[in-house]
C-alpha positions in Angstrom: 0.0 0.0 0.0 2.9 2.4 0.8 4.5 1.9 -2.6 1.2 2.5 -4.4 0.7 5.7 -2.4 4.1 7.0 -3.2 3.6 6.2 -6.9 0.2 7.9 -6.9 1.7 11.0 -5.2 4.6 11.0 -7.8 2.0 11.0 -10.7 0.0 13.7 -9.0 3.1 15.8 -8.5 4.2 15.4 -12.1 0.7 16.4 -13.4 0.6 19.4 -11.1 4.1 20.5 -12.1 3.3 20.4 -15.8 0.0 22.3 -15.3 1.9 24.9 -13.2 4.5 25.2 -16.0 1.8 25.8 -18.6 0.1 28.4 -16.3 3.4 30.3 -15.9 4.1 30.2 -19.6 0.6 31.6 -20.3 1.0 34.3 -17.7 4.4 35.3 -19.3 2.7 35.5 -22.7 0.0 37.8 -21.3 2.7 40.0 -19.7 4.5 40.2 -23.0 1.3 41.5 -24.7 0.6 43.9 -21.8 4.1 45.3 -22.0 3.5 46.7 -25.5 -0.1 47.9 -24.9 -2.2 50.3 -22.9 -5.0 47.7 -22.6 -5.6 44.0 -23.5 -8.6 41.9 -24.2 -8.0 38.2 -24.1 -10.1 35.3 -25.6 -13.1 37.3 -26.8 -15.7 37.0 -29.5 -16.8 40.0 -31.6 -19.5 40.4 -34.2 -18.2 39.6 -37.7 -20.5 42.0 -39.5 -22.5 39.2 -41.1 -24.6 38.0 -38.1 -21.9 35.7 -36.7 -19.1 36.0 -34.3 -15.3 35.7 -34.5 -13.0 34.5 -31.8 -9.9 36.6 -31.1 -7.0 35.4 -28.9 -5.8 38.9 -28.0 -6.8 42.5 -28.9 -4.2 45.1 -27.9 -4.5 48.9 -27.7 -1.0 50.0 -28.9 0.7 53.2 -29.8 0.1 52.3 -33.5 -3.7 51.6 -33.0 -5.6 48.4 -32.4 -3.8 45.1 -32.9 -5.5 41.8 -33.5 -3.3 38.9 -32.4 -3.7 35.3 -33.4 -1.4 33.5 -30.9 0.2 30.2 -31.9 2.0 28.1 -29.2 4.1 26.1 -31.7 7.4 24.4 -31.1 9.6 23.5 -34.0 10.5 24.6 -37.5 7.6 26.3 -39.3 7.3 26.4 -43.1 4.6 28.7 -44.4 3.9 31.4 -46.8 1.2 34.0 -47.6 -0.2 32.0 -50.5 0.2 28.5 -49.2 -2.9 26.6 -48.3 -1.3 24.7 -45.4 1.7 25.4 -43.2 3.9 22.7 -41.8 5.7 22.3 -38.5 8.7 20.0 -38.0 9.5 19.1 -34.4 12.3 16.5 -34.5 10.9 13.6 -36.5 7.3 14.7 -36.0 5.5 16.7 -38.7 2.1 18.4 -38.5 0.2 20.8 -40.6 -2.4 23.5 -40.1 -4.4 25.8 -42.4 -2.8 29.1 -43.4 -3.8 31.4 -40.5 -3.5 34.6 -42.5 -7.0 34.3 -44.1 -8.7 34.1 -40.7 -6.6 37.0 -39.5 -7.7 39.2 -42.4 -11.3 38.4 -41.4 -10.7 39.3 -37.8 -9.0 42.6 -38.8 -12.0 43.5 -41.0 -14.4 42.8 -38.2 -12.4 44.9 -35.7 -12.3 47.7 -38.3 -16.1 47.7 -38.5 -16.3 48.2 -34.7 -13.3 50.5 -34.2 -14.3 53.5 -36.3 -11.4 55.7 -37.4 -8.7 54.1 -35.4 -6.0 52.2 -37.3 -6.3 48.4 -37.0 -3.6 45.8 -37.8 -3.1 42.2 -37.1 -0.3 39.7 -36.4 0.1 35.9 -36.1 2.3 35.7 -33.1 4.3 32.4 -32.5 6.2 31.5 -29.4 9.9 32.0 -29.4 10.2 28.2 -29.5 9.3 28.3 -33.2 11.8 29.0 -36.0 11.2 30.2 -39.6 14.3 29.1 -41.6 12.8 30.2 -44.9 11.8 33.6 -43.5 8.6 34.7 -41.8 5.5 35.4 -43.9 4.0 38.8 -43.8 2.1 39.7 -40.5 3.9 36.9 -38.7 6.0 37.6 -35.6 7.6 35.6 -32.8 6.7 36.7 -29.3 10.3 37.7 -28.5 10.2 40.2 -31.4 7.0 41.9 -30.4 8.5 44.8 -28.5 10.7 45.6 -31.5 7.7 46.2 -33.7 5.4 47.6 -31.0 7.5 49.6 -28.6 6.2 49.8 -25.0 5.1 53.1 -23.5 7.5 55.1 -21.3 6.8 54.6 -17.6 5.5 57.7 -15.9 4.0 59.2 -19.0 0.6 58.9 -20.8 0.8 55.9 -23.1 0.7 57.0 -26.8 -2.1 54.5 -27.3 -4.5 56.7 -25.3 -5.4 58.7 -28.4 -7.3 55.5 -29.6 -9.1 55.0 -26.3 -12.5 56.0 -27.6 -12.3 53.4 -30.4 -11.0 50.8 -27.9 -13.9 51.5 -25.6 -16.4 51.2 -28.5 -14.8 47.9 -29.5 -14.6 46.5 -25.9 -18.3 47.2 -25.4 -19.0 44.8 -28.3 -16.6 42.0 -27.2 -17.8 39.1 -25.1 -15.8 36.5 -23.2 -15.1 33.4 -25.4 
């Protein structure tokens, strides 16, 4: 009985440790998005303009306007291009594919533009820094560790430059619902 209890505790500990690691990684991801924005909406749905709804991983209020983020937690070498139907990921000897995420991103950007009024709206597919793009990154694709280079954070102690888009943000946030 004692050996079984120790084995059960070891399995429970391993499970809890993995969950805690994923929680910490997700929290760090959110902090990365918060560092480049004045406000963040996470895992929301918005009207698509055609009577339906679209899921959005992250919406950011940045100094350059509103940013739609499709977040991809992918580890490995990614091969994809703007006009490719499917993208591939090689992780060691394992290969997987997924549909080109850019088309869905363009739909999300269009839906946000409908709700945001005059504020500029852009979008990015953001991959974790555990992904690599040996043939180059397609347009609108970033790794999380390069986000601050493209969207510089505000200066502490000053009004965030994104505040000029706050009215559009508030208008959009009023339409967003938790996913």
